[in-house]
N, C-alpha and C positions, 0 to 999 in steps of 0.2 A: 549682456556680454557674459561670454559662456569664460573659462578659467584654464589654464589649462599650468597644472603646475609640473618646472623639472626642477628635478635633484641630483644634487652635483656635489660626491663624497669626496672631502681630500686629504690631502696629506704629504706636505712639503711640496705644495704646486704654487708656491712665492713666483716663477716661470711663464705656467699660463692658465693663470687663475683671473686675468684680468682677458689675457684672449677668448676665454671660453664663453665670459661674459660678451664680452662685445660680439662674438659670433650666433652667441642663441639668440641674444638682443634681436640681431641683425635678422635673424630667420624670422623672429615673431612680427618686426617691424614691414618686413618687404613682400613676407609669402603667405604669412597668418596676423594680417591688420585688424578680422576681424572675432578675434581673441586675447584678451590679457593675459599676461605672462605672471607669475610667479615663481621666480625664481629660486631655490631652497639651496644654500651652501652645510652641508654636512662636515665639519673637520675633525680628525682626528687626531689634534692634542699636535698639529706641527711645529715646531722648534725651529722655521724660517720665517719670512712675513704674511705669509700665508693669510695669517689671521687679520692683522692690519690691513691688506688690503682687500678685503672681507667686507671687513668692517668700512672704511672706504668707501667701500659700493654702498653697502644698508647705506650708508648717511647719503649720497649722490642719490639714489633710487630706491623709489619705495614702494619696489615688484622685487626687491632683493631683502630676504630673511638669511640667519644666519644663526646656526646650530654647533658650539665649540664646547665639543666633548673633552672631557675634565682627563680622560687618557684615551691611549687608542685603543678601541675594544676592535678593528679591525673592518674592511670594505661587505662585509655580509651584514653584519650584525647593524654598521654605521650604515648603511642603507635602509634595510628593514628598518629601522627605525627613522630616519628621515624620511620617509615613507605616507609613513602610520604618521607622519607630525603635515601632510601638504594635505594640501584643498582637494 
C-alpha cells in the first residue's frame, strides 16, 4: 500500500486542529482507501492548547506524527522542515 504524507503547520490552532484531523482522515477513509495516510503536524511553539491536542491525536492514532519546534521559525521554514521529515 502506498503512503501519502500530509504536513500541517500549526501556530495557536487549538480551535482548528481537531477539525483538520477529522476532515483529512475522512477524505482518506472515503475517497482514498487504497492509500495509507501519514498526517504530520509541525507546531511553531504554540502558546495555547494546540500541542496538547496534537499529542492526544498522536496517542490515539498511529498515523499521526508531531514535531514541536522550540521556537517559532515561521510558516515557510517550518513547512520546509516538515516536508523534509515526511515519507
